[in-house]
C-alpha positions in Angstrom: 0.2 -0.1 -0.2 1.2 3.3 -0.9 2.7 5.6 2.2 0.9 8.9 1.6 2.6 9.9 4.8 5.4 10.9 2.4 3.6 13.8 1.2 3.4 16.6 3.9 -0.6 16.8 3.4 -1.0 13.4 2.2 -1.8 14.7 -1.2 -5.0 16.5 -0.1 -3.8 20.0 1.0 -6.0 21.5 -1.9 -9.0 20.5 0.1 -8.4 22.1 3.2 -10.4 25.2 2.7 -7.6 27.4 3.9 -6.8 29.4 0.7 -8.1 32.7 -0.2 -11.8 32.8 -1.2 -12.2 29.1 -0.2 -15.7 29.5 0.8 -16.4 30.0 -3.1 -13.5 28.2 -4.9 -12.5 25.0 -4.1 -9.0 25.0 -5.3 -6.8 26.1 -8.2 -4.7 24.2 -10.1 -2.0 25.0 -13.1 -0.4 22.4 -15.3 2.6 22.9 -17.8 3.8 20.6 -20.0 7.1 20.2 -21.3 9.2 17.4 -23.5 12.8 16.5 -23.6 14.7 17.5 -26.6 15.9 14.4 -28.5 13.5 12.0 -26.7 10.5 10.3 -28.8 7.0 11.1 -27.1 6.5 8.6 -24.4 3.5 7.1 -26.5 6.0 6.3 -29.3 9.1 5.5 -27.2 10.3 2.3 -26.1 10.4 1.3 -22.3 14.5 2.0 -22.4 13.7 5.3 -24.0 11.0 6.0 -21.1 13.4 4.8 -18.7 16.3 7.0 -19.6 13.8 10.2 -20.0 12.8 9.3 -16.2 16.3 9.4 -15.2 16.9 12.7 -16.7 13.9 14.3 -15.3 14.7 12.7 -11.7 17.9 14.2 -12.0 16.8 17.4 -12.6 14.0 17.5 -10.1 16.9 16.8 -7.5 18.5 19.9 -8.6 15.0 21.7 -8.2 14.5 23.2 -4.8 10.7 22.7 -4.4 11.4 19.0 -5.9 14.7 18.3 -4.3 13.1 16.4 -1.3 9.8 15.0 -3.2 8.6 11.8 -2.9 8.8 9.6 -6.1 6.3 7.1 -7.0 6.7 4.9 -9.6 3.2 4.0 -11.1 4.5 0.8 -13.0 5.4 -0.6 -9.8 2.2 0.2 -7.8 -1.0 -1.9 -7.4 -4.2 -0.9 -9.1 -5.9 0.5 -6.0 -2.8 2.7 -5.1 -2.9 4.2 -8.6 -6.3 4.7 -8.0 -6.0 6.5 -4.9 -3.4 8.8 -6.3 -5.9 9.7 -9.1 -8.5 10.4 -6.9 -6.3 13.0 -4.9 -6.0 14.5 -8.3 -2.3 13.9 -8.5 -2.3 11.8 -11.5 -4.3 11.4 -14.5 -6.4 8.4 -15.1 -4.1 7.6 -18.3 -1.0 7.9 -16.5 -2.2 5.7 -13.8 -3.5 3.2 -16.2 -7.1 3.3 -15.4 -8.8 3.5 -18.7 -10.3 0.2 -19.6 -7.5 -2.4 -20.3 -4.7 0.0 -20.7 -1.6 -1.2 -18.9 0.5 1.2 -17.0 3.5 2.5 -19.2 7.0 1.6 -18.1 8.8 4.3 -16.3 5.3 6.2 -15.7 6.0 8.0 -12.4 4.6 10.8 -9.9 7.2 13.4 -8.2 5.2 15.0 -5.5 6.5 17.9 -2.9 3.5 19.3 -1.0 1.6 21.8 -3.5 3.4 20.9 -6.7 4.5 17.9 -8.6 5.2 16.4 -12.0 3.9 13.6 -13.9 6.5 11.8 -16.1 6.0 9.9 -19.2 2.3 10.4 -19.5 1.2 12.1 -23.0 4.4 14.6 -22.7 7.8 13.8 -20.8 6.4 15.9 -17.9 3.7 17.7 -16.6 4.5 20.2 -14.2 1.4 20.8 -11.6 0.5 23.0 -8.8 -2.6 22.5 -6.8 -3.6 24.7 -4.1 -6.8 25.4 -1.8 -9.1 28.4 -2.7 -8.4 30.9 -5.4 -4.7 30.9 -5.3 -3.7 31.5 -8.8 -0.7 33.7 -8.1 0.9 31.1 -5.7 0.1 28.1 -7.6 1.6 29.8 -11.0 4.5 31.1 -8.5 5.3 27.5 -7.7 4.7 25.9 -11.0 7.2 28.8 -12.4 9.7 27.7 -10.1 9.8 24.3 -11.4 10.0 25.4 -15.0 
C-alpha cells in the first residue's frame, strides 16, 4: 500500500479550505507540459527510452528546490488500488495511472510529489508540472509552477 505520509499534506492540501476565497472556490490548479529534446514522445518510445527520460527528469528534480525532497512514486510498480488513490487525490491522470479500460501502466510512469507542486512523468508529454492549492490561489500556484520550469 502506498504511504501517503511521504507527502506533507497526504496529497490533499488543496481540499483543506485554507486558501483565499475558499468559501467560493474549492481549488486552483496550474499545469504546464514539457518535453525533452531528442527523446521520442512517451507514447512512441520504447521502455528503455522512457527509463532514460525518467532518469533525466529525476536528476533535474533533485537539483530543483521545490522537488529536491519530493516523494517519487513509480506507477508501473504500484497496485491498481494505489494508482486509483493517487488519481482520486488529483495527483495523476487516469491515463498515467493506467485506469482507462484495459490500458496497462506504461513502463517508467512516475509521479514526483512535493507538497503543492509535482510532476507527472511519461504521460502524453515527458513532463507535466502541476501546482494545486486550496481556494483561489492563482498567484501562489503559478509562482510554484514557475519555480519548477
